[in-house]
C-alpha positions in Angstrom: -19.1 16.5 -31.8 -18.6 13.5 -29.6 -15.5 13.8 -30.6 -15.0 17.4 -29.3 -16.8 15.8 -26.0 -14.1 13.4 -25.6 -11.2 15.4 -26.4 -12.4 17.9 -23.5 -13.2 15.1 -21.3 -9.2 14.1 -21.7 -7.9 17.3 -21.3 -9.9 18.3 -18.3 -9.1 14.7 -16.9 -5.2 15.6 -17.3 -5.0 18.9 -16.1 -7.4 18.0 -13.0 -4.8 15.2 -11.6 -1.7 18.2 -10.8 1.2 16.3 -10.5 2.4 14.3 -13.3 4.0 10.6 -12.8 7.5 11.7 -13.0 7.2 14.6 -10.4 5.3 11.6 -8.1 8.2 9.3 -8.2 10.8 11.8 -7.8 8.9 12.9 -4.6 9.4 9.3 -3.3 13.0 8.4 -4.8 15.1 6.9 -2.4 12.5 5.7 0.4 12.0 2.4 -0.8 14.2 -0.8 -1.7 14.2 -4.0 -3.2 14.5 -7.2 -1.0 16.4 -10.4 -2.5 13.1 -11.4 -4.2 13.0 -8.0 -6.2 10.0 -6.8 -4.4 9.8 -3.3 -3.5 9.9 -3.0 0.4 9.4 0.0 2.7 10.6 -0.3 6.2 10.3 1.7 9.6 11.7 1.2 13.0 9.4 2.0 15.8 11.2 3.3 18.9 9.2 2.7 22.1 11.7 2.7 24.9 10.1 2.2 27.9 7.8 -0.7 26.3 7.9 -4.5 26.8 8.0 -6.8 23.8 4.6 -8.4 25.1 3.0 -4.8 25.0 4.3 -3.9 22.1 3.3 -7.5 20.4 -0.2 -7.1 21.7 -0.8 -3.6 20.1 0.8 -4.6 16.9 -1.7 -7.4 16.9 -4.4 -5.1 17.8 -3.7 -3.2 14.6 -3.9 -6.4 12.6 -7.0 -7.3 14.1 -8.8 -3.7 13.3 -7.4 -4.0 9.7 -6.6 -7.6 8.3 -10.0 -9.2 9.0 -11.7 -9.2 5.6 -11.5 -12.2 3.0 -8.6 -10.0 1.1 -6.4 -9.1 4.1 -6.1 -11.8 6.7 -3.2 -12.7 9.5 -1.1 -15.3 8.2 1.1 -15.7 11.1 1.3 -14.7 14.8 4.2 -16.1 16.8 4.2 -14.1 20.4 7.6 -16.1 21.6 9.8 -15.1 18.6 7.6 -11.6 18.2 6.3 -12.0 14.5 3.2 -11.1 13.2 2.7 -11.4 9.3 -0.6 -10.3 7.4 -1.4 -10.1 3.8 -3.6 -7.5 2.3 -4.9 -5.7 -0.6 -4.9 -1.9 -1.5 -8.2 -1.7 -3.2 -8.4 0.8 -6.2 -5.0 2.7 -5.5 -5.4 4.2 -9.0 -7.8 4.5 -11.9 -6.2 5.8 -15.5 -7.2 6.2 -19.0 -5.2 5.2 -21.6 -6.6 3.6 -25.1 -8.5 1.7 -22.5 -9.9 2.4 -18.7 -7.8 0.4 -16.0 -8.3 0.3 -12.2 -5.0 -0.7 -10.1 -5.3 -2.6 -7.2 -2.1 -3.8 -5.1 -1.4 -6.7 -2.9 1.0 -6.4 -0.1 2.6 -8.1 3.5 2.8 -6.5 6.6 5.4 -8.0 8.6 6.2 -6.9 12.4 9.1 -7.9 14.3 9.2 -7.1 17.9 11.5 -7.1 20.9 11.9 -4.7 23.7 11.2 -1.2 23.2 10.8 -1.1 19.7 9.4 -2.7 16.6 10.4 -3.3 12.9 7.6 -3.0 10.5 8.2 -3.8 6.9 5.5 -3.5 4.0 6.6 -5.6 0.6 4.6 -4.9 -2.3 3.9 -7.9 -4.2 1.5 -7.7 -7.2 -0.9 -5.6 -9.4 -4.3 -6.5 -9.9 -5.6 -4.7 -12.8 -9.1 -4.3 -14.3 -9.0 -3.2 -17.9 -12.1 -2.0 -20.2 -11.6 -1.2 -23.6 -15.1 0.3 -24.3 -17.9 1.2 -22.8 -19.8 -2.1 -23.5 -17.5 -4.6 -23.1 -16.8 -6.6 -20.1 -13.9 -5.7 -17.9 -10.6 -8.1 -18.6 -8.7 -9.0 -15.3 -5.0 -9.7 -14.8 -2.1 -9.4 -12.2 1.4 -8.9 -12.5 4.4 -8.4 -10.4 4.9 -4.6 -9.4 9.2 -5.1 -9.8 7.6 -6.0 -13.6 5.7 -2.6 -13.9 6.8 0.9 -14.5 9.2 2.3 -12.8 10.9 -0.3 -11.4 11.0 -1.8 -15.0 12.0 1.4 -17.3 10.5 -0.7 -20.0 7.3 -1.5 -18.4 4.0 -0.3 -20.4 1.6 2.4 -19.7 4.3 4.4 -18.0 1.9 7.2 -16.7 -0.8 4.8 -15.2 1.9 2.5 -13.7 3.8 5.5 -12.4 0.8 7.1 -10.6 -0.5 3.5 -9.4 3.1 2.9 -7.9 3.5 6.5 -6.4 -0.2 5.7 -4.5 0.8 2.0 -3.4 3.8 3.5 -2.1 1.6 6.2 0.0 -0.6 3.5 0.8 2.2 1.2 2.6 3.5 4.7 4.1 0.2 5.4 5.6 -0.1 1.6 6.7 3.4 2.5 8.7 2.1 5.5 10.2 -1.3 3.8 11.5 0.9 0.7 12.7 3.3 3.3 14.5 0.6 5.2 15.9 -1.0 2.1 17.3 1.9 0.8 19.1 2.4 4.4 20.5 -0.9 5.4 21.3 -2.8 2.1 21.5 -5.4 0.7 19.0 -8.0 3.5 20.1 -6.4 6.4 21.8 -4.5 6.7 25.2 -7.5 8.3 26.8 -9.9 5.5 26.0 -7.8 2.7 26.7 -7.1 4.2 30.2 -10.2 5.1 31.1 -12.0 4.0 33.9 -15.1 1.7 33.0 
């Protein structure tokens, strides 16, 4: 009876998550690249033609102030003169998967913003996975880290292709959401134009 419930659970779990890892990865193919250190990068140029370097810098810094303030997400560099802000953060629990074991995957990233008159360049670099694995219901979790470039799909020979493929897709989506939110903050302010420009 327990085996039947386990098989049913696995079937329901499999069908309820829609897209396969291959379909997910195909959707984002060509939207990221590898840097000189073999880290995955996602880049966005943010055009704000009528905005000064100082204003862009301040708005980008506001984004970091609101989003990189925990023990795991911090601002590492802020140099107004050269127009550079760098923060390191953790996308927590990007994916939970089941193979022979349960695995919960989080991903470390770096967000770098370079600003000049009228534009900003934002780069999200995906560094490492932090993995929590539970082999059986009563066992203690096993923790490990690995470079994202060592895992599937960057490394075609990487293990746990389905779990790591979906983790990569969801990590990319988090990086893309970071860039979208940063762009919105630079263009509209850290809250909204109405609030920031209102008379108080």
